[in-house]
N, C-alpha and C positions, 0 to 999 in steps of 0.2 A: 889475101887473107880472108877467110870466110867468117862472117859475123854470126854469132849465135842469136837465136830468137830473143833471148832476154836482153842482149846488148842492143838489138834493133829496137825493142820495146823501150829501153831506157833512153836511147837517142831520140826516138819519136816523142817520148814523154817530155824530155828536156826541150825539144823544139816547140811543142805545143804549149808548154808552160811559159816559155819565153815569149811566145806570141800573145798569150792571154794576159800577161802582166804588162801594164802600161809603163812607159818610161817615167822615172822619178828623179827629178833634179832638185835644184835649190827651191825651197818654199819660203814664203814669208811666214814668220813664226805665228802670225795671227790667222793665216789662211786655213780654212777647214780642208782636210784631205778628203778626196773622193773622186769619182769619175768626172772627167771634163764634160761629158755629154751622155745622153741616154744610150748611145751606141756603145760607148766605153763600158757602161754598166752591164750591157747585154753580153759583152765579151768576157766578163769575169765569171769564173766557175762559182757554183753555189757554195755557200759557206760550209755546208756539210761535207764537202769534198776536200777541204784543207787538212793537211797533216801537220803534226807538231813541228817538223823540220821547216815548214813554210812560215812559221812565226818567229824563227830564230832571228835575233838581231837586236837593235836598239830602238826603244820606244819612248816617246814623251808621254808622261802621265799628267793629266790635269784633273784635279778634284774640284767639284762645284757643289757646295762650298768646300773650303779647306777643312780637313778633319781637325778636331779640337787639338790645339797645341802643335800642329804640324803644318808645313807649307802646302800651298795649293798646287805646286808643280814639283815633279820629280822625274827621274830617268829610270827606266826599267831595261835590264839586259836579259834576254832569254837565249838559252842554248840547249843543246842535247843534255838530258839528265845522264850523269855518269853511270848509274846502275840500271836505269830503265830506259831503253832506247826509244820507246814510244811515248815518253814523257818529256817535260821541259824542266829546266832548272835555271837559276840565275840570281840576279840581285836587283833590289830597288835602292836607288841612291837619292837621299834627301839632303838638302842644305840645312842642317840643324845647328851649326856652329857650336859643337860640343866643347866643353871645358874639361880640365883635369878632374874636377870634383863632380861633374855632371856629364858623363859620356853618352847618355841617352836622354831623350826628351819624352816624357810621358810614357815610358816603357818601350820606346822605339829608338833604334840606333840610326845613325846617319846612313849606314849601309846594312841592309837586312837581306838574308837569304830567301830565295823563293824556290818552290817546287810544286809541280802540278801537272795538269793534263789538258789537252784540247780534244774534245770529242763532239762530233756533229756541229761544229761551229761554236761550241760553248767552252770557255776557258775558265778553269778553276785553279787557283794558286793558294798555297799556304805560305805565309810570310813568317820568318823567325828572326828576331833581332839578336838572339843569343845562341842560335844553332841548336837549341834544345826544345823550347816551348813555342807554340804558335802565338804570334803577336798580331796577326792580321789575316783576314780571309778575303780573297778576291773572287768575284763571280761575274763573268762577263760573257758577251756574245759578240761574235764578229758581225760587222755591219754589212749587209748585202750590198753589192754594187760597188764596193770600195777595193776590190781585188786583194783582200786580206791586209789592208793598210789601216783599218780602224776597228777598234773594239770598244764597246761601251758596257758599263755594268755598275756594280756597287762594291765598295770596300767596307769591311767592318773591323773595328778595333777590337782585338781579342787579347790585348795585353793585360797584365795583372793590374794596371792602373786604370783600365777602362771601366766606366760605370756599367752596372748590370744591364742597363737599357741603352747601351751605346747604339746610336743610329747607323743605318746603312748610309754611306756617303757615295753619291754618284761620281763615277770617273769616266774619262775618255782616254784611251790609248791611241796614239797616232805614231805610225812607223816612221823612224828617222833613217834607219839603214838596215840591211840584212838581206835575206833570201830574195 
């Protein structure tokens, strides 16, 4: 069977990508993700070359400090956007312990929808706790030398309960699983 040029390119791309990504096993929850040594950092592609599909998966979110009324830790799930193939969608999950009379905390649900883009190493996500209005805005940048396993940035409370001068809250995303 003769392989087409596009199939050869795809196979080459997969092989090169596999070589450029370091093995990722079990990590201590307190351990910072990153390259093991400078040589590993040199083998990572520049953050500008990462595509949305390469950030699909599960991420741990750590806010420092915690946003007002919300926990410091959360889990983020990113996947292909259903309508826009070059965008991402997903969910952020927070342990809010909602009750029947209080399903959301401070305008935020325990599980909120996400949609956004990754361009030139910059991640922007809109968060919606009700599927209609934006309740949070995420702006991050992939960290060079981490092979796409770490993103830092700020989150802003955009809910109707947020004060007009709501501060930008620093966050770190660390990959747990995925591409």
